[in-house]
Structures are given as C-alpha cells and as structure tokens.
C-alpha positions, 0 to 999 in steps of 0.5 A: 677645191671644194668637194660635195659628197652626194652619197655613199653606195654600199656593195658586196664583192664576195668570194666565199671560202667556207663562210667567209665574205669580203665586203667593200664600199663605193662612194660618189662625190661631185667636185669642180674637177670630177663629178664622182668616184666609184670603187668596186671589188675585190675580184680575184684572178690567177696569174696567166689569166686575162680580164676585161672591163667595161662601163655599162649604162643601164636604161632608162638612165636616171641622170648623166644621160648625155654622151660619156667618154673614156679618157684613159685606163691604167693599173696601179699597185698599192702605192699608186705607182703605174703597173700598166698604162693602156696606150690606146687613143683616147677619148673613146665613147663608152659604148665603143670601149673594152678595157683589157689587162693580161695581168702583165706590166708595161714590159709584158712580164707577168705581175707578181701575186698581190693587190692592184687597182684598175683606174678608169678615167671618164668624162663623168668621173673615175671608176676604180676596180680592186683586183687581187692576183693569186698564183694558179690554183689559189683562187677561192671557190664559191660564188663571186659578185660585186656591183656598184653604179651611179646614175645607172652607170656601172662597171662590169668585170669579165674573165677574158678569153681570146683566140689563144685559149682554144681548147682550154678549160675555163673555171668560173664562180657562180655569178661571174662574167665571161667575155670571149673576144675573137678576131675577124673581118665582117667586110669579107662577109664572115662573122663569128656566131655562137654555136653551142651555149650551155644552159648555165651560161646566160648571154649578156648584151653589149657591143658585138664588134669593134674595129681594131684600134688604128690611126688612121682607121683602115677601112676593111682592116678587121677587128674583134667580135665580142660575146658576153655571158654570166655564169648563173648556176653551177655546171660544166659544158662546151661553149663553141663558136663558128666563123662563117658566112650566114648565107653559106652552108659550107663548113665554117672557115674557123671554129673556137671551142672551150669547156666552161666549168662553174662551181 
C-alpha cells in the first residue's frame, strides 16, 4: 500500500503544573485505505469521571465537505489491546454521534491509572485521542487545551456529566470543555433547558438531542438532551437545568444542579 504524507499539524495539549508543559503532534496522510490519521492529546481524567468525544466540522469547510460517518469507537491500552469497544450500531453520521467512555473496561470495571488511546474510525480517516487516567485528586491544576483538525474536521473532548452526578462539584481547568447529558422524551412536550449558567462558562453549539440507540428505533422512545460549555476563565458557580413544558407555568417536573469550579 502506498501512503503519501500531505502534511503535519502541530498542536499543544498542555496541563500546567508550575511551568511544565506537555506537547504533542498530529499528522495527516492519505492512502488507498484511509485518507488521514490525526492524533491529539494528552487529556487527563480521574478515576470515577466520564468523558465524551465528538468529531466537529468547522464551517465553511475547506475540503471533505461531503457526508462523513463514524464507523466505530474503541479504547486501547499502550500495547494496542482493546480495553473498551462501543457496541452501538454503526455507521452513524458525525452530526448524530457522541462517543462516551466511563473509564471502565468491557466488563464495567474501573480501569487502572495509566495511558489509553481513544480510536475513532470514520469514513474520512482515523482520529486518536491520548488520555491519561489518574487516581482521584492527582490531576494537575491549571489551563488545559489541545486542538487539531484536518480540512476543518477536528476532535472535541469533554468532561461528561450525567443524571447520577446531580448535586456534585465538578472541577475543570481553564479551557476545558464540559458536556451535560440528561435523559428525556420530547414527544411528551417536555424538554431540558438551562436555567442558571455562570458567566465563566461559554455555551458551545452542537446537536441538542439524540434518540436512544435502539434497533428498531422506537417512535416516542425518548433519548438524551445535550448541553456543552467551555470553561473560559476561573470561577465558581451553579449550573442548573429544568425539565418542563415551555408553555406551562407550573414548576418543572425535574431539575438538575451541579456546582462548577474552574481554576
């Protein structure tokens, strides 16, 4: 197989502890099997946390503007052995896919501290996200960011918050991304809406609702509402949501609240 390297993208994925930085690189290539491969990282998560990942297309796109599908999602260890393989039905259009990993193996057991790679296979190429899992309280403080894209197509990594995290304190570094995913059923007229958003959190655009993955898809079966934010500066405050019908003045059927601390 002949592979022609088109170029190399350099990125910075930094976790600042004192003055230390970690730098990485992303490369792009085209071949008869896969147009390119992009690597990004390193992102640090503590055991017990969850993460989400998406492929994001910036507009206007300079190239690769046709439909792109996700073909599979898995997590491997440094030896390349599978740790977790998503069992969802593929392919899925990129605008209808959110990858999630709860930092567990295929049996649901918490993975030990160490280095892992998220591997997202798409019809356009392969994206790899380098992740370091540490024990609770061992994450370095400071700013954290990493970016890389090919033809405006890039990876976005989030700290994932779900229904069971109600009432928790969520610590983020400046520049980190947060996703809140809450179950609901819009066919009943109810939907989740943000009620209180601290000024230091910047809303990020993205798909707002996806039906539960079911085969066949059940009409009225419910799904997940998504909210995305970027921690643009230091601060501490309450992030809250309400599940209600927009036209009703009655109290919401459900609420969800967390405290977000950025520093």
